[in-house]
C-alpha positions as CSV (number, residue, x, y, z in Angstrom):
1,M,72.4,81.1,-37.0
2,E,74.0,78.9,-34.4
3,E,71.7,80.2,-31.7
4,N,68.7,79.2,-33.8
5,K,70.1,75.8,-34.3
6,D,70.7,75.3,-30.6
7,E,67.1,76.4,-29.9
8,E,65.7,73.9,-32.5
9,I,67.8,71.1,-30.9
10,V,66.5,72.1,-27.4
11,K,63.0,72.2,-28.7
12,G,63.3,68.9,-30.4
13,Q,64.7,67.4,-27.2
14,E,61.9,68.9,-25.1
15,E,59.3,67.5,-27.6
16,E,60.8,64.1,-27.5
17,T,60.9,64.2,-23.7
18,A,57.3,65.3,-23.6
19,E,56.3,62.5,-26.0
20,E,58.2,60.0,-23.9
21,T,56.5,61.3,-20.7
22,A,53.1,61.1,-22.3
23,E,53.8,57.6,-23.5
24,E,54.9,56.6,-20.0
25,V,51.7,58.1,-18.5
26,V,49.5,56.3,-21.0
27,S,51.4,53.1,-20.4
28,E,51.1,53.4,-16.6
29,A,47.4,54.3,-17.0
30,V,46.8,51.2,-19.2
31,E,48.7,49.0,-16.7
32,E,46.7,50.4,-13.8
33,T,43.5,49.8,-15.7
34,A,44.5,46.3,-16.5
35,E,45.5,45.6,-12.9
36,E,42.2,47.0,-11.7
37,A,40.3,44.9,-14.2
38,E,42.2,41.8,-13.1
39,A,41.6,42.6,-9.5
40,A,37.9,43.1,-10.2
41,E,37.7,39.9,-12.1
42,E,39.5,38.0,-9.2
43,A,37.1,39.6,-6.7
44,E,34.1,38.6,-8.9
45,E,35.4,35.0,-9.1
46,T,36.0,34.9,-5.4
47,E,32.4,36.1,-4.8
48,E,31.0,33.6,-7.2
49,S,33.0,30.8,-5.6
50,A,31.7,31.8,-2.1
51,E,28.2,31.9,-3.4
52,A,28.6,28.5,-5.0
53,E,30.0,27.1,-1.8
54,E,27.1,28.6,0.2
55,A,24.6,27.1,-2.3
56,G,26.3,23.8,-2.1
57,A,26.1,23.9,1.7
58,D,22.4,24.8,1.6
59,S,21.8,21.9,-0.8
60,D,23.6,19.5,1.5
61,N,21.6,20.7,4.4
62,K,18.3,20.3,2.5
63,Q,19.3,16.8,1.4
64,E,20.2,15.8,4.9
65,E,16.9,17.2,6.2
66,L,14.9,15.3,3.5
67,E,16.8,12.1,4.4
68,K,15.9,12.6,8.1
69,R,12.2,13.2,7.3
70,Y,12.2,10.1,5.0
71,M,13.7,7.9,7.7
72,S,11.2,9.2,10.2
73,L,8.3,8.6,7.9
74,Y,9.5,5.1,7.1
75,A,9.9,4.2,10.8
76,E,6.4,5.5,11.5
77,Y,5.0,3.5,8.6
78,D,6.8,0.3,9.6
79,N,5.5,0.6,13.1
80,F,2.0,1.2,11.8
81,R,2.2,-1.9,9.5
82,K,3.5,-4.1,12.3
83,R,0.8,-2.8,14.7
84,T,-2.0,-3.3,12.1
85,Q,-0.7,-6.8,11.3
86,K,-0.7,-7.7,15.0
87,E,-4.3,-6.3,15.4
88,K,-5.5,-8.4,12.4
89,E,-3.9,-11.5,13.9
90,N,-5.5,-10.8,17.3
91,L,-8.9,-10.2,15.6
92,Y,-8.7,-13.5,13.7
93,A,-7.6,-15.4,16.8
94,D,-10.5,-13.9,18.8
95,A,-13.0,-14.8,16.1
96,V,-11.8,-18.4,15.9
97,A,-12.0,-18.6,19.7
98,D,-15.6,-17.2,19.8
99,V,-16.9,-19.5,17.1
100,T,-15.2,-22.6,18.6
101,K,-16.7,-21.7,22.0
102,E,-20.1,-21.6,20.5
103,F,-19.7,-25.1,18.9
104,L,-18.2,-26.8,22.0
105,T,-21.7,-27.5,23.4
106,V,-22.7,-29.0,20.1
107,L,-19.6,-31.3,20.1
108,D,-20.4,-32.3,23.7
109,N,-24.0,-33.3,22.7
110,I,-22.7,-35.2,19.7
111,D,-20.4,-37.2,22.0
112,R,-23.4,-38.0,24.2
113,A,-25.6,-39.0,21.2
114,V,-22.9,-41.4,20.0
115,E,-22.6,-43.1,23.3
116,N,-26.4,-43.4,23.5
117,A,-26.6,-44.8,20.0
118,K,-24.1,-47.5,20.9
119,N,-26.5,-48.8,23.6
120,A,-29.6,-48.2,21.6
121,D,-32.0,-51.0,20.7
122,E,-35.0,-51.2,18.4
123,N,-37.2,-49.6,21.0
124,S,-34.9,-46.6,21.5
125,I,-34.0,-45.9,17.8
126,D,-36.6,-43.2,17.6
127,K,-35.0,-41.4,20.5
128,V,-31.6,-41.5,18.8
129,I,-33.1,-40.0,15.6
130,E,-34.8,-37.3,17.7
131,G,-31.5,-36.5,19.4
132,V,-29.6,-36.2,16.1
133,E,-32.4,-33.8,14.8
134,L,-32.0,-31.7,18.0
135,L,-28.2,-31.6,17.3
136,G,-28.8,-30.3,13.8
137,K,-31.1,-27.6,15.2
138,Q,-28.6,-26.6,17.8
139,A,-25.8,-26.3,15.2
140,G,-28.1,-24.1,13.1
141,S,-28.8,-21.9,16.1
142,V,-25.1,-21.5,16.6
143,L,-24.5,-20.5,13.0
144,A,-27.4,-18.0,13.2
145,K,-25.8,-16.6,16.3
146,I,-22.5,-15.8,14.6
147,G,-24.3,-14.4,11.5
148,V,-24.2,-17.4,9.1
149,E,-27.5,-18.1,7.4
150,E,-28.7,-21.0,5.3
151,I,-29.4,-20.5,1.6
152,K,-32.9,-21.7,1.4
153,T,-33.1,-24.0,-1.6
154,E,-36.2,-26.2,-2.5
155,R,-37.3,-28.5,-5.3
156,G,-38.8,-26.5,-8.1
157,E,-36.8,-23.4,-7.4
158,K,-35.0,-21.7,-10.3
159,F,-31.3,-22.6,-10.5
160,D,-29.1,-19.6,-9.6
161,P,-25.3,-20.0,-10.3
162,N,-24.6,-17.4,-7.7
163,L,-26.1,-19.5,-5.0
164,H,-26.2,-23.1,-6.4
165,E,-23.7,-25.6,-7.7
166,A,-25.2,-28.1,-10.2
167,V,-23.5,-31.5,-10.1
168,M,-26.2,-33.6,-11.9
169,H,-28.7,-33.2,-14.6
170,V,-32.0,-35.0,-14.9
171,E,-35.1,-35.1,-17.1
172,D,-38.2,-34.4,-15.0
173,E,-41.6,-33.8,-16.6
174,E,-42.9,-32.2,-13.4
175,L,-40.3,-29.4,-13.5
176,G,-39.4,-26.7,-15.9
177,E,-36.1,-25.9,-17.5
178,Q,-33.2,-25.2,-15.2
179,E,-35.3,-25.9,-12.1
180,I,-33.8,-27.6,-9.0
181,A,-34.8,-31.3,-8.7
182,M,-32.9,-32.3,-5.6
183,V,-30.7,-30.7,-2.9
184,F,-27.6,-32.7,-1.9
185,S,-26.0,-30.2,0.4
186,K,-27.2,-27.0,1.9
187,G,-25.6,-23.7,1.1
188,Y,-24.6,-21.0,3.6
189,R,-23.6,-17.4,3.4
190,Y,-22.3,-14.7,5.8
191,K,-23.4,-11.1,5.4
192,G,-24.3,-11.7,1.8
193,K,-21.1,-13.5,0.9
194,V,-21.5,-17.2,-0.1
195,I,-19.5,-19.5,2.1
196,R,-20.7,-22.6,0.3
197,H,-23.0,-23.0,-2.6
198,A,-25.9,-25.3,-2.3
199,V,-25.1,-28.5,-4.2
200,V,-28.1,-29.5,-6.3
201,Q,-29.5,-31.6,-9.2
202,V,-30.9,-29.6,-12.1
203,A,-33.8,-30.6,-14.2
204,N,-34.2,-30.4,-18.0
């Protein structure tokens, strides 16, 4: 009987020891699994952090490259704008110089005509008038040379607001409605663009 009891005690102790050993093994396995999972999580976070840093660096490089391209384009545009402005100023200056040069001869002749008119008498008045008429023709030739043409306007012509400027209105039985009765100032245009409208008197 005592032997059986001793065997039961030994068996009980062995079972308890086995259970404890199994629990220890399971606990160690759980701890190892948790440590592995934690290590894997840390590795994943490290990898994500490295990828984020790399992406940030790429973004900074792209932004820096865009800024350089923008500054380069801005500098090119600014140079182009300044060069174009200078070219326009030079073209305008050249045009003014060319037109002035053409009119200098007319101005010289006007000065001569004024001097001759001062010394004119009743016998030479016709020559003064003739000289003034020649000056008008010369001035017209200069305008034609630079591309300016007179807007031909005559009495009886139909009034055109695109070409004429009406400053007076008169009743005239010889003329129809909105016809030109008198021209006060000639009109001129350059390549189709009106420089000055003809100043006229309109009938009826």
